N, C-alpha and C positions, 0 to 999 in steps of 0.2 A: 675746486679752485676757484668757482666768484666768490665763496666769500676770503680765499686765501687773496683771490687779489684786490677785493674789498677791502680789506684794512692794509692789506700792501699799499695799495694808491694811497690809502684815507693818512696811514703813517708819513706817506711822503709829504704827501700837502700839509700834515703840521709840523714836523718838520722843514721844512722849506720856509715858512709863515715863522716860525722860531727865529730863524735866522741861521740854520742849520742846516744849507743847500750840501754843501760836501758830505753829509749822512744821508740825507734826501739821496742824493746823487748814488751815492754807493748801494744804498737799498734798491733802487729803481732798478742798478744794474745788475746785481744778483735778481732780482725777479725777473728782468727780461730775460735772464740766460737761464733763470728757469721753464718759464713761459716756451720759448724757443727750442728746450731740448722737448717737453711734453709737445709740442704740435710736430718736433723731427721723430719722436718715439710714435706717435699715434701717424705719422707717413708709413714709418719705415713698415709698422706693424701693416696697414694698408696693402704695401706694396709688394708685403712677404706671404700673403695669407692668398690662398687659393678661393679661385671664386666659390660663392654657394650655392647652388639649385636647388632648390626646397621642390620635392615633386608634387604633383598635382594631388589636392586631396591632403596633402600636409598644412598643419598649420603654421603660420608664421605671427608669430606674435611680439610685441613692444609691450615690456610688465605683461597687463595681465587683457592689454585690446588685442583681439586676435583677428588674421582674415587668412580664410582659405580659400583657394581658389579651388573648388569644386570640379568641374565640367570647364569643357571649351570647346564649342562646334564652330566652327572652320568652314564658311562659304568663298570657294573664289568664283571672280568672275572676269571678266576680260582684264580690264584695268586694275583691279585688285583685287584684296582679299580681309573679308569679314570676317571679327572673331568677337562671337560671343562668349563672355566668360561671366559663368557662375560664383559667384560669389558669397562668401558667410562671413560673417562678422560676427563675432563673439565677446564674452567676457570670460573671463578666468579667477576674476573678484568673487569673491565668498558674502563679502560683507555691504561692499559699495556701490553705487552708481556707477560705474564706469564710460568714458568717452574716450576718442583721438580727436583733439578737435586740430580742426584745419587737415585731416585725413584726404590722400589723392592717391590715383595710380594712375600710373602712364602703363602703355608698353611700347619698348625699346628692341630695333633691331641689334646687327653685328656691329652696326659703325657708329651704334651709342645716339640715331634718330631717336625720340623722341613722338610719342601718338597718344595723345588725350582722348578718351572717349566722349564718344557723338551723346549733345543734350539730349537729355531724356527728364523731362521736371515728374515723370512718374516713377523714377527711382529711387529708392530712399538711399537717404547722404550716407555716405563712410563716416560721417563722424555722429551721427546718432547716439543715443544717451540709452546704455543698454541696463538694467537689473542685475543686480550677481546670477551669473552660469547663464545669464538668457543670450540668446544667439538669435538671428535676424539673415534673411537670403535675400540678395537682390544680384543686379546683372548690371553689366558694362558689358557695350559694343563699339566696338576698335573698327577702322578702317584705315589698311594700311596697304603701301602698293604693294603689285603683284610681286618684285623683286624682292621684299623685305625678308629678310631669313635669319636663324636663330634667333627667334620672337620672345622673348621672354615679359614679365609683369615685374613691377618694380610698384613699391609703394612707401609709404609713410607717414610723417604728419606734424604738424610743430613749428615746418620751413620746408622750404624747396627743395626738389628733389638735386642734390650735389649741392647743400647749401653751405651755411656755416657751420653750423651745428654736426657735420660731418666731418669737418677738420679735428672737430673738441672733444669729439668721442673716439677714443682708440680704437682702431680694425673698422670704423665705420667708413674711411675713404675709399676705398677701394672705387668708387665711382668714377673718380679721377685718372683709375688705370685702366678703365674700362673692364671692370669686371663687380661689376654691382651684385649684390645678394640681387638674387629673381626667382621665379616663377618660371620655369622654360615653358611657352606654350606651344610654340612649333621649333622646327627643325630647321 
């Protein structure tokens, strides 16, 4: 779609510069209709697709980069609950070094509130470069209010949670409808 967009917009600019504004406008209208149809299809698929819940211990993969929540240790206190999540980051690549630049994780609750992990300078970064077939284990600790329910871990890379890329990838905008793909860590 990026290539089609670039070529179409370049063609419109060339036609407009040559004085063929009517032709450029017609191409631009057809392009806008196609882009709108694509975005609406993506939103419709996201709306109709049921929420995907990945079990603890199962990998969640983006191409060759995978994240697995191996275990969750829950420690309640009077005012909050601490979730210590053991994460395995792995590469399914066979020949190249792999990384997920800008990888992130959050916990979210039933109301869609996001909770960032506590800062830990000793924790391995999620976007660590991995050799083919390599995996590493790290931890992230989250503190949530005691009333948080239906807690799940969400992850991604290359952009923010529920960002522009979620609109561009068909079926990825389920976060807009309160049904993001997640690893359920607490009922």
